[in-house]
mmCIF file of the N, C-alpha and C atoms, coordinates in Angstrom:
data_MODEL
# 
_entry.id   MODEL 
# 
loop_
_atom_site.group_PDB 
_atom_site.id 
_atom_site.type_symbol 
_atom_site.label_atom_id 
_atom_site.label_alt_id 
_atom_site.label_comp_id 
_atom_site.label_asym_id 
_atom_site.label_entity_id 
_atom_site.label_seq_id 
_atom_site.pdbx_PDB_ins_code 
_atom_site.Cartn_x 
_atom_site.Cartn_y 
_atom_site.Cartn_z 
_atom_site.occupancy 
_atom_site.B_iso_or_equiv 
_atom_site.pdbx_formal_charge 
_atom_site.auth_seq_id 
_atom_site.auth_comp_id 
_atom_site.auth_asym_id 
_atom_site.auth_atom_id 
_atom_site.pdbx_PDB_model_num 
ATOM 1   N N  . MET A 1 1  ? 0.848   -1.172  0.000  1.00 0.00 ? 1  MET A N  1 
ATOM 2   C CA . MET A 1 1  ? 0.000   0.000   0.000  1.00 0.00 ? 1  MET A CA 1 
ATOM 3   C C  . MET A 1 1  ? 0.897   1.240   0.000  1.00 0.00 ? 1  MET A C  1 
ATOM 4   N N  . THR A 1 2  ? 0.619   2.164   -0.874 1.00 0.00 ? 2  THR A N  1 
ATOM 5   C CA . THR A 1 2  ? 1.407   3.392   -0.943 1.00 0.00 ? 2  THR A CA 1 
ATOM 6   C C  . THR A 1 2  ? 0.898   4.397   0.086  1.00 0.00 ? 2  THR A C  1 
ATOM 7   N N  . THR A 1 3  ? 1.688   5.427   0.305  1.00 0.00 ? 3  THR A N  1 
ATOM 8   C CA . THR A 1 3  ? 1.292   6.496   1.219  1.00 0.00 ? 3  THR A CA 1 
ATOM 9   C C  . THR A 1 3  ? 0.015   7.161   0.731  1.00 0.00 ? 3  THR A C  1 
ATOM 10  N N  . GLU A 1 4  ? -0.096  7.323   -0.592 1.00 0.00 ? 4  GLU A N  1 
ATOM 11  C CA . GLU A 1 4  ? -1.292  7.950   -1.162 1.00 0.00 ? 4  GLU A CA 1 
ATOM 12  C C  . GLU A 1 4  ? -2.528  7.081   -0.924 1.00 0.00 ? 4  GLU A C  1 
ATOM 13  N N  . ASP A 1 5  ? -2.372  5.758   -1.095 1.00 0.00 ? 5  ASP A N  1 
ATOM 14  C CA . ASP A 1 5  ? -3.492  4.843   -0.837 1.00 0.00 ? 5  ASP A CA 1 
ATOM 15  C C  . ASP A 1 5  ? -3.935  4.940   0.614  1.00 0.00 ? 5  ASP A C  1 
ATOM 16  N N  . LEU A 1 6  ? -2.970  4.920   1.518  1.00 0.00 ? 6  LEU A N  1 
ATOM 17  C CA . LEU A 1 6  ? -3.279  4.982   2.937  1.00 0.00 ? 6  LEU A CA 1 
ATOM 18  C C  . LEU A 1 6  ? -3.940  6.301   3.289  1.00 0.00 ? 6  LEU A C  1 
ATOM 19  N N  . SER A 1 7  ? -3.428  7.381   2.724  1.00 0.00 ? 7  SER A N  1 
ATOM 20  C CA . SER A 1 7  ? -4.001  8.698   2.979  1.00 0.00 ? 7  SER A CA 1 
ATOM 21  C C  . SER A 1 7  ? -5.454  8.760   2.521  1.00 0.00 ? 7  SER A C  1 
ATOM 22  N N  . ALA A 1 8  ? -5.740  8.201   1.365  1.00 0.00 ? 8  ALA A N  1 
ATOM 23  C CA . ALA A 1 8  ? -7.118  8.187   0.854  1.00 0.00 ? 8  ALA A CA 1 
ATOM 24  C C  . ALA A 1 8  ? -8.019  7.333   1.739  1.00 0.00 ? 8  ALA A C  1 
ATOM 25  N N  . ARG A 1 9  ? -7.498  6.222   2.210  1.00 0.00 ? 9  ARG A N  1 
ATOM 26  C CA . ARG A 1 9  ? -8.293  5.330   3.057  1.00 0.00 ? 9  ARG A CA 1 
ATOM 27  C C  . ARG A 1 9  ? -8.588  5.952   4.420  1.00 0.00 ? 9  ARG A C  1 
ATOM 28  N N  . ILE A 1 10 ? -7.684  6.778   4.903  1.00 0.00 ? 10 ILE A N  1 
ATOM 29  C CA . ILE A 1 10 ? -7.905  7.446   6.185  1.00 0.00 ? 10 ILE A CA 1 
ATOM 30  C C  . ILE A 1 10 ? -9.053  8.445   6.074  1.00 0.00 ? 10 ILE A C  1 
ATOM 31  N N  . ARG A 1 11 ? -9.190  9.077   4.922  1.00 0.00 ? 11 ARG A N  1 
ATOM 32  C CA . ARG A 1 11 ? -10.220 10.101  4.722  1.00 0.00 ? 11 ARG A CA 1 
ATOM 33  C C  . ARG A 1 11 ? -11.570 9.520   4.313  1.00 0.00 ? 11 ARG A C  1 
ATOM 34  N N  . THR A 1 12 ? -11.676 8.229   4.151  1.00 0.00 ? 12 THR A N  1 
ATOM 35  C CA . THR A 1 12 ? -12.918 7.612   3.701  1.00 0.00 ? 12 THR A CA 1 
ATOM 36  C C  . THR A 1 12 ? -14.048 7.785   4.709  1.00 0.00 ? 12 THR A C  1 
ATOM 37  N N  . THR A 1 13 ? -15.264 7.665   4.215  1.00 0.00 ? 13 THR A N  1 
ATOM 38  C CA . THR A 1 13 ? -16.423 7.666   5.115  1.00 0.00 ? 13 THR A CA 1 
ATOM 39  C C  . THR A 1 13 ? -16.907 6.242   5.381  1.00 0.00 ? 13 THR A C  1 
ATOM 40  N N  . ASP A 1 14 ? -16.233 5.253   4.804  1.00 0.00 ? 14 ASP A N  1 
ATOM 41  C CA . ASP A 1 14 ? -16.576 3.843   5.015  1.00 0.00 ? 14 ASP A CA 1 
ATOM 42  C C  . ASP A 1 14 ? -15.808 3.338   6.234  1.00 0.00 ? 14 ASP A C  1 
ATOM 43  N N  . PRO A 1 15 ? -16.490 3.008   7.321  1.00 0.00 ? 15 PRO A N  1 
ATOM 44  C CA . PRO A 1 15 ? -15.800 2.560   8.531  1.00 0.00 ? 15 PRO A CA 1 
ATOM 45  C C  . PRO A 1 15 ? -14.917 1.334   8.309  1.00 0.00 ? 15 PRO A C  1 
ATOM 46  N N  . ALA A 1 16 ? -15.329 0.407   7.471  1.00 0.00 ? 16 ALA A N  1 
ATOM 47  C CA . ALA A 1 16 ? -14.529 -0.794  7.234  1.00 0.00 ? 16 ALA A CA 1 
ATOM 48  C C  . ALA A 1 16 ? -13.186 -0.428  6.608  1.00 0.00 ? 16 ALA A C  1 
ATOM 49  N N  . VAL A 1 17 ? -13.213 0.460   5.650  1.00 0.00 ? 17 VAL A N  1 
ATOM 50  C CA . VAL A 1 17 ? -11.979 0.900   4.984  1.00 0.00 ? 17 VAL A CA 1 
ATOM 51  C C  . VAL A 1 17 ? -11.125 1.709   5.964  1.00 0.00 ? 17 VAL A C  1 
ATOM 52  N N  . GLY A 1 18 ? -11.760 2.596   6.706  1.00 0.00 ? 18 GLY A N  1 
ATOM 53  C CA . GLY A 1 18 ? -11.036 3.417   7.673  1.00 0.00 ? 18 GLY A CA 1 
ATOM 54  C C  . GLY A 1 18 ? -10.382 2.590   8.759  1.00 0.00 ? 18 GLY A C  1 
ATOM 55  N N  . LEU A 1 19 ? -11.088 1.601   9.266  1.00 0.00 ? 19 LEU A N  1 
ATOM 56  C CA . LEU A 1 19 ? -10.529 0.763   10.328 1.00 0.00 ? 19 LEU A CA 1 
ATOM 57  C C  . LEU A 1 19 ? -9.376  -0.094  9.822  1.00 0.00 ? 19 LEU A C  1 
ATOM 58  N N  . ARG A 1 20 ? -9.461  -0.564  8.588  1.00 0.00 ? 20 ARG A N  1 
ATOM 59  C CA . ARG A 1 20 ? -8.325  -1.293  8.016  1.00 0.00 ? 20 ARG A CA 1 
ATOM 60  C C  . ARG A 1 20 ? -7.121  -0.364  7.878  1.00 0.00 ? 20 ARG A C  1 
ATOM 61  N N  . ALA A 1 21 ? -7.368  0.896   7.544  1.00 0.00 ? 21 ALA A N  1 
ATOM 62  C CA . ALA A 1 21 ? -6.280  1.874   7.449  1.00 0.00 ? 21 ALA A CA 1 
ATOM 63  C C  . ALA A 1 21 ? -5.645  2.099   8.815  1.00 0.00 ? 21 ALA A C  1 
ATOM 64  N N  . VAL A 1 22 ? -6.457  2.143   9.855  1.00 0.00 ? 22 VAL A N  1 
ATOM 65  C CA . VAL A 1 22 ? -5.925  2.287   11.211 1.00 0.00 ? 22 VAL A CA 1 
ATOM 66  C C  . VAL A 1 22 ? -5.010  1.107   11.543 1.00 0.00 ? 22 VAL A C  1 
ATOM 67  N N  . GLY A 1 23 ? -5.437  -0.099  11.205 1.00 0.00 ? 23 GLY A N  1 
ATOM 68  C CA . GLY A 1 23 ? -4.605  -1.274  11.431 1.00 0.00 ? 23 GLY A CA 1 
ATOM 69  C C  . GLY A 1 23 ? -3.285  -1.183  10.685 1.00 0.00 ? 23 GLY A C  1 
ATOM 70  N N  . ALA A 1 24 ? -3.339  -0.718  9.449  1.00 0.00 ? 24 ALA A N  1 
ATOM 71  C CA . ALA A 1 24 ? -2.120  -0.555  8.651  1.00 0.00 ? 24 ALA A CA 1 
ATOM 72  C C  . ALA A 1 24 ? -1.193  0.482   9.285  1.00 0.00 ? 24 ALA A C  1 
ATOM 73  N N  . LEU A 1 25 ? -1.763  1.563   9.805  1.00 0.00 ? 25 LEU A N  1 
ATOM 74  C CA . LEU A 1 25 ? -0.949  2.583   10.461 1.00 0.00 ? 25 LEU A CA 1 
ATOM 75  C C  . LEU A 1 25 ? -0.292  2.037   11.725 1.00 0.00 ? 25 LEU A C  1 
ATOM 76  N N  . HIS A 1 26 ? -1.024  1.243   12.493 1.00 0.00 ? 26 HIS A N  1 
ATOM 77  C CA . HIS A 1 26 ? -0.453  0.632   13.699 1.00 0.00 ? 26 HIS A CA 1 
ATOM 78  C C  . HIS A 1 26 ? 0.734   -0.268  13.334 1.00 0.00 ? 26 HIS A C  1 
ATOM 79  N N  . ARG A 1 27 ? 0.557   -1.083  12.303 1.00 0.00 ? 27 ARG A N  1 
ATOM 80  C CA . ARG A 1 27 ? 1.641   -1.978  11.886 1.00 0.00 ? 27 ARG A CA 1 
ATOM 81  C C  . ARG A 1 27 ? 2.846   -1.184  11.402 1.00 0.00 ? 27 ARG A C  1 
ATOM 82  N N  . LEU A 1 28 ? 2.606   -0.134  10.644 1.00 0.00 ? 28 LEU A N  1 
ATOM 83  C CA . LEU A 1 28 ? 3.693   0.709   10.160 1.00 0.00 ? 28 LEU A CA 1 
ATOM 84  C C  . LEU A 1 28 ? 4.418   1.376   11.328 1.00 0.00 ? 28 LEU A C  1 
ATOM 85  N N  . ALA A 1 29 ? 3.666   1.909   12.283 1.00 0.00 ? 29 ALA A N  1 
ATOM 86  C CA . ALA A 1 29 ? 4.273   2.558   13.444 1.00 0.00 ? 29 ALA A CA 1 
ATOM 87  C C  . ALA A 1 29 ? 5.135   1.569   14.230 1.00 0.00 ? 29 ALA A C  1 
ATOM 88  N N  . GLU A 1 30 ? 4.673   0.342   14.398 1.00 0.00 ? 30 GLU A N  1 
ATOM 89  C CA . GLU A 1 30 ? 5.446   -0.686  15.097 1.00 0.00 ? 30 GLU A CA 1 
ATOM 90  C C  . GLU A 1 30 ? 6.761   -0.971  14.369 1.00 0.00 ? 30 GLU A C  1 
ATOM 91  N N  . GLN A 1 31 ? 6.703   -1.030  13.054 1.00 0.00 ? 31 GLN A N  1 
ATOM 92  C CA . GLN A 1 31 ? 7.911   -1.291  12.270 1.00 0.00 ? 31 GLN A CA 1 
ATOM 93  C C  . GLN A 1 31 ? 8.904   -0.143  12.393 1.00 0.00 ? 31 GLN A C  1 
ATOM 94  N N  . VAL A 1 32 ? 8.421   1.084   12.303 1.00 0.00 ? 32 VAL A N  1 
ATOM 95  C CA . VAL A 1 32 ? 9.282   2.257   12.410 1.00 0.00 ? 32 VAL A CA 1 
ATOM 96  C C  . VAL A 1 32 ? 9.891   2.323   13.811 1.00 0.00 ? 32 VAL A C  1 
ATOM 97  N N  . GLU A 1 33 ? 9.071   2.060   14.831 1.00 0.00 ? 33 GLU A N  1 
ATOM 98  C CA . GLU A 1 33 ? 9.565   2.063   16.204 1.00 0.00 ? 33 GLU A CA 1 
ATOM 99  C C  . GLU A 1 33 ? 10.681  1.042   16.387 1.00 0.00 ? 33 GLU A C  1 
ATOM 100 N N  . ALA A 1 34 ? 10.477  -0.165  15.912 1.00 0.00 ? 34 ALA A N  1 
ATOM 101 C CA . ALA A 1 34 ? 11.469  -1.230  16.077 1.00 0.00 ? 34 ALA A CA 1 
ATOM 102 C C  . ALA A 1 34 ? 12.796  -0.857  15.432 1.00 0.00 ? 34 ALA A C  1 
ATOM 103 N N  . VAL A 1 35 ? 12.737  -0.298  14.246 1.00 0.00 ? 35 VAL A N  1 
ATOM 104 C CA . VAL A 1 35 ? 13.962  0.110   13.547 1.00 0.00 ? 35 VAL A CA 1 
ATOM 105 C C  . VAL A 1 35 ? 14.716  1.164   14.359 1.00 0.00 ? 35 VAL A C  1 
ATOM 106 N N  . HIS A 1 36 ? 13.993  2.155   14.876 1.00 0.00 ? 36 HIS A N  1 
ATOM 107 C CA . HIS A 1 36 ? 14.655  3.253   15.564 1.00 0.00 ? 36 HIS A CA 1 
ATOM 108 C C  . HIS A 1 36 ? 15.083  2.897   16.978 1.00 0.00 ? 36 HIS A C  1 
ATOM 109 N N  . VAL A 1 37 ? 14.386  1.989   17.611 1.00 0.00 ? 37 VAL A N  1 
ATOM 110 C CA . VAL A 1 37 ? 14.855  1.494   18.908 1.00 0.00 ? 37 VAL A CA 1 
ATOM 111 C C  . VAL A 1 37 ? 16.178  0.762   18.701 1.00 0.00 ? 37 VAL A C  1 
ATOM 112 N N  . GLU A 1 38 ? 16.244  -0.060  17.675 1.00 0.00 ? 38 GLU A N  1 
ATOM 113 C CA . GLU A 1 38 ? 17.487  -0.783  17.385 1.00 0.00 ? 38 GLU A CA 1 
ATOM 114 C C  . GLU A 1 38 ? 18.630  0.193   17.078 1.00 0.00 ? 38 GLU A C  1 
ATOM 115 N N  . LEU A 1 39 ? 18.353  1.205   16.277 1.00 0.00 ? 39 LEU A N  1 
ATOM 116 C CA . LEU A 1 39 ? 19.384  2.203   15.968 1.00 0.00 ? 39 LEU A CA 1 
ATOM 117 C C  . LEU A 1 39 ? 19.839  2.941   17.229 1.00 0.00 ? 39 LEU A C  1 
ATOM 118 N N  . ALA A 1 40 ? 18.896  3.315   18.058 1.00 0.00 ? 40 ALA A N  1 
ATOM 119 C CA . ALA A 1 40 ? 19.239  4.020   19.292 1.00 0.00 ? 40 ALA A CA 1 
ATOM 120 C C  . ALA A 1 40 ? 20.116  3.156   20.189 1.00 0.00 ? 40 ALA A C  1 
ATOM 121 N N  . ARG A 1 41 ? 19.767  1.874   20.324 1.00 0.00 ? 41 ARG A N  1 
ATOM 122 C CA . ARG A 1 41 ? 20.574  0.975   21.156 1.00 0.00 ? 41 ARG A CA 1 
ATOM 123 C C  . ARG A 1 41 ? 21.989  0.837   20.581 1.00 0.00 ? 41 ARG A C  1 
ATOM 124 N N  . ARG A 1 42 ? 22.092  0.734   19.258 1.00 0.00 ? 42 ARG A N  1 
ATOM 125 C CA . ARG A 1 42 ? 23.415  0.650   18.630 1.00 0.00 ? 42 ARG A CA 1 
ATOM 126 C C  . ARG A 1 42 ? 24.259  1.888   18.902 1.00 0.00 ? 42 ARG A C  1 
ATOM 127 N N  . GLU A 1 43 ? 23.590  3.033   19.019 1.00 0.00 ? 43 GLU A N  1 
ATOM 128 C CA . GLU A 1 43 ? 24.297  4.291   19.289 1.00 0.00 ? 43 GLU A CA 1 
ATOM 129 C C  . GLU A 1 43 ? 24.509  4.520   20.780 1.00 0.00 ? 43 GLU A C  1 
ATOM 130 N N  . GLY A 1 44 ? 24.158  3.540   21.598 1.00 0.00 ? 44 GLY A N  1 
ATOM 131 C CA . GLY A 1 44 ? 24.431  3.632   23.021 1.00 0.00 ? 44 GLY A CA 1 
ATOM 132 C C  . GLY A 1 44 ? 23.351  4.266   23.872 1.00 0.00 ? 44 GLY A C  1 
ATOM 133 N N  . TRP A 1 45 ? 22.184  4.486   23.320 1.00 0.00 ? 45 TRP A N  1 
ATOM 134 C CA . TRP A 1 45 ? 21.102  5.055   24.115 1.00 0.00 ? 45 TRP A CA 1 
ATOM 135 C C  . TRP A 1 45 ? 20.695  4.068   25.193 1.00 0.00 ? 45 TRP A C  1 
ATOM 136 N N  . SER A 1 46 ? 20.329  4.592   26.342 1.00 0.00 ? 46 SER A N  1 
ATOM 137 C CA . SER A 1 46 ? 19.812  3.755   27.427 1.00 0.00 ? 46 SER A CA 1 
ATOM 138 C C  . SER A 1 46 ? 18.328  3.482   27.177 1.00 0.00 ? 46 SER A C  1 
ATOM 139 N N  . TRP A 1 47 ? 17.829  2.467   27.867 1.00 0.00 ? 47 TRP A N  1 
ATOM 140 C CA . TRP A 1 47 ? 16.401  2.176   27.773 1.00 0.00 ? 47 TRP A CA 1 
ATOM 141 C C  . TRP A 1 47 ? 15.585  3.362   28.283 1.00 0.00 ? 47 TRP A C  1 
ATOM 142 N N  . GLU A 1 48 ? 16.129  4.072   29.281 1.00 0.00 ? 48 GLU A N  1 
ATOM 143 C CA . GLU A 1 48 ? 15.431  5.241   29.811 1.00 0.00 ? 48 GLU A CA 1 
ATOM 144 C C  . GLU A 1 48 ? 15.326  6.348   28.762 1.00 0.00 ? 48 GLU A C  1 
ATOM 145 N N  . GLN A 1 49 ? 16.422  6.596   28.032 1.00 0.00 ? 49 GLN A N  1 
ATOM 146 C CA . GLN A 1 49 ? 16.394  7.616   26.978 1.00 0.00 ? 49 GLN A CA 1 
ATOM 147 C C  . GLN A 1 49 ? 15.384  7.263   25.888 1.00 0.00 ? 49 GLN A C  1 
ATOM 148 N N  . ILE A 1 50 ? 15.369  6.006   25.503 1.00 0.00 ? 50 ILE A N  1 
ATOM 149 C CA . ILE A 1 50 ? 14.435  5.560   24.459 1.00 0.00 ? 50 ILE A CA 1 
ATOM 150 C C  . ILE A 1 50 ? 13.004  5.692   24.955 1.00 0.00 ? 50 ILE A C  1 
ATOM 151 N N  . GLY A 1 51 ? 12.759  5.230   26.179 1.00 0.00 ? 51 GLY A N  1 
ATOM 152 C CA . GLY A 1 51 ? 11.418  5.349   26.753 1.00 0.00 ? 51 GLY A CA 1 
ATOM 153 C C  . GLY A 1 51 ? 10.962  6.794   26.815 1.00 0.00 ? 51 GLY A C  1 
ATOM 154 N N  . ASP A 1 52 ? 11.861  7.685   27.263 1.00 0.00 ? 52 ASP A N  1 
ATOM 155 C CA . ASP A 1 52 ? 11.521  9.113   27.324 1.00 0.00 ? 52 ASP A CA 1 
ATOM 156 C C  . ASP A 1 52 ? 11.149  9.653   25.945 1.00 0.00 ? 52 ASP A C  1 
ATOM 157 N N  . ALA A 1 53 ? 11.937  9.275   24.935 1.00 0.00 ? 53 ALA A N  1 
ATOM 158 C CA . ALA A 1 53 ? 11.668  9.756   23.569 1.00 0.00 ? 53 ALA A CA 1 
ATOM 159 C C  . ALA A 1 53 ? 10.321  9.263   23.051 1.00 0.00 ? 53 ALA A C  1 
ATOM 160 N N  . LEU A 1 54 ? 9.924   8.062   23.487 1.00 0.00 ? 54 LEU A N  1 
ATOM 161 C CA . LEU A 1 54 ? 8.652   7.484   23.036 1.00 0.00 ? 54 LEU A CA 1 
ATOM 162 C C  . LEU A 1 54 ? 7.482   7.812   23.965 1.00 0.00 ? 54 LEU A C  1 
ATOM 163 N N  . GLY A 1 55 ? 7.782   8.413   25.108 1.00 0.00 ? 55 GLY A N  1 
ATOM 164 C CA . GLY A 1 55 ? 6.722   8.755   26.057 1.00 0.00 ? 55 GLY A CA 1 
ATOM 165 C C  . GLY A 1 55 ? 6.222   7.554   26.844 1.00 0.00 ? 55 GLY A C  1 
ATOM 166 N N  . VAL A 1 56 ? 7.114   6.575   27.060 1.00 0.00 ? 56 VAL A N  1 
ATOM 167 C CA . VAL A 1 56 ? 6.758   5.383   27.834 1.00 0.00 ? 56 VAL A CA 1 
ATOM 168 C C  . VAL A 1 56 ? 7.861   5.136   28.860 1.00 0.00 ? 56 VAL A C  1 
ATOM 169 N N  . THR A 1 57 ? 7.641   4.179   29.749 1.00 0.00 ? 57 THR A N  1 
ATOM 170 C CA . THR A 1 57 ? 8.660   3.880   30.750 1.00 0.00 ? 57 THR A CA 1 
ATOM 171 C C  . THR A 1 57 ? 9.780   3.056   30.149 1.00 0.00 ? 57 THR A C  1 
ATOM 172 N N  . ARG A 1 58 ? 10.937  3.130   30.790 1.00 0.00 ? 58 ARG A N  1 
ATOM 173 C CA . ARG A 1 58 ? 12.063  2.316   30.340 1.00 0.00 ? 58 ARG A CA 1 
ATOM 174 C C  . ARG A 1 58 ? 11.752  0.842   30.496 1.00 0.00 ? 58 ARG A C  1 
ATOM 175 N N  . GLN A 1 59 ? 10.984  0.522   31.528 1.00 0.00 ? 59 GLN A N  1 
ATOM 176 C CA . GLN A 1 59 ? 10.629  -0.872  31.754 1.00 0.00 ? 59 GLN A CA 1 
ATOM 177 C C  . GLN A 1 59 ? 9.763   -1.425  30.615 1.00 0.00 ? 59 GLN A C  1 
ATOM 178 N N  . SER A 1 60 ? 8.822   -0.631  30.160 1.00 0.00 ? 60 SER A N  1 
ATOM 179 C CA . SER A 1 60 ? 7.929   -1.128  29.104 1.00 0.00 ? 60 SER A CA 1 
ATOM 180 C C  . SER A 1 60 ? 8.670   -1.289  27.774 1.00 0.00 ? 60 SER A C  1 
ATOM 181 N N  . ILE A 1 61 ? 9.561   -0.362  27.476 1.00 0.00 ? 61 ILE A N  1 
ATOM 182 C CA . ILE A 1 61 ? 10.286  -0.471  26.206 1.00 0.00 ? 61 ILE A CA 1 
ATOM 183 C C  . ILE A 1 61 ? 11.310  -1.599  26.275 1.00 0.00 ? 61 ILE A C  1 
ATOM 184 N N  . HIS A 1 62 ? 11.921  -1.793  27.440 1.00 0.00 ? 62 HIS A N  1 
ATOM 185 C CA . HIS A 1 62 ? 12.863  -2.900  27.595 1.00 0.00 ? 62 HIS A CA 1 
ATOM 186 C C  . HIS A 1 62 ? 12.130  -4.232  27.499 1.00 0.00 ? 62 HIS A C  1 
ATOM 187 N N  . ALA A 1 63 ? 10.961  -4.310  28.096 1.00 0.00 ? 63 ALA A N  1 
ATOM 188 C CA . ALA A 1 63 ? 10.175  -5.543  28.022 1.00 0.00 ? 63 ALA A CA 1 
ATOM 189 C C  . ALA A 1 63 ? 9.814   -5.876  26.574 1.00 0.00 ? 63 ALA A C  1 
ATOM 190 N N  . LYS A 1 64 ? 9.577   -4.837  25.802 1.00 0.00 ? 64 LYS A N  1 
ATOM 191 C CA . LYS A 1 64 ? 9.166   -5.030  24.403 1.00 0.00 ? 64 LYS A CA 1 
ATOM 192 C C  . LYS A 1 64 ? 10.343  -5.380  23.504 1.00 0.00 ? 64 LYS A C  1 
ATOM 193 N N  . TYR A 1 65 ? 11.516  -4.757  23.731 1.00 0.00 ? 65 TYR A N  1 
ATOM 194 C CA . TYR A 1 65 ? 12.628  -4.911  22.801 1.00 0.00 ? 65 TYR A CA 1 
ATOM 195 C C  . TYR A 1 65 ? 13.898  -5.463  23.415 1.00 0.00 ? 65 TYR A C  1 
ATOM 196 N N  . GLY A 1 66 ? 13.934  -5.674  24.715 1.00 0.00 ? 66 GLY A N  1 
ATOM 197 C CA . GLY A 1 66 ? 15.147  -6.141  25.369 1.00 0.00 ? 66 GLY A CA 1 
ATOM 198 C C  . GLY A 1 66 ? 15.436  -7.595  25.089 1.00 0.00 ? 66 GLY A C  1 
ATOM 199 N N  . LYS A 1 67 ? 16.458  -8.091  25.725 1.00 0.00 ? 67 LYS A N  1 
ATOM 200 C CA . LYS A 1 67 ? 16.841  -9.498  25.551 1.00 0.00 ? 67 LYS A CA 1 
ATOM 201 C C  . LYS A 1 67 ? 15.666  -10.396 25.885 1.00 0.00 ? 67 LYS A C  1 
ATOM 202 N N  . GLY A 1 68 ? 15.629  -11.532 25.193 1.00 0.00 ? 68 GLY A N  1 
ATOM 203 C CA . GLY A 1 68 ? 14.542  -12.466 25.401 1.00 0.00 ? 68 GLY A CA 1 
ATOM 204 C C  . GLY A 1 68 ? 13.290  -12.101 24.622 1.00 0.00 ? 68 GLY A C  1 
ATOM 205 N N  . ARG A 1 69 ? 13.433  -11.121 23.774 1.00 0.00 ? 69 ARG A N  1 
ATOM 206 C CA . ARG A 1 69 ? 12.297  -10.665 22.946 1.00 0.00 ? 69 ARG A CA 1 
ATOM 207 C C  . ARG A 1 69 ? 11.917  -11.692 21.939 1.00 0.00 ? 69 ARG A C  1 
# 
């Protein structure tokens, strides 16, 4: 799905189409988050710094992306 497709689906008045677009946005956000958490860890960021940047606790972000993931 292209950005234009997603943008059009977000503006739809059809709830089924709109809700599928919301799901696609959630999946995209998860992918972007995972990439940038990994980059931050490679650059030496602490779990606390990453959590602060995402507006969550260090414990929650570590639980999501830390060892044993």
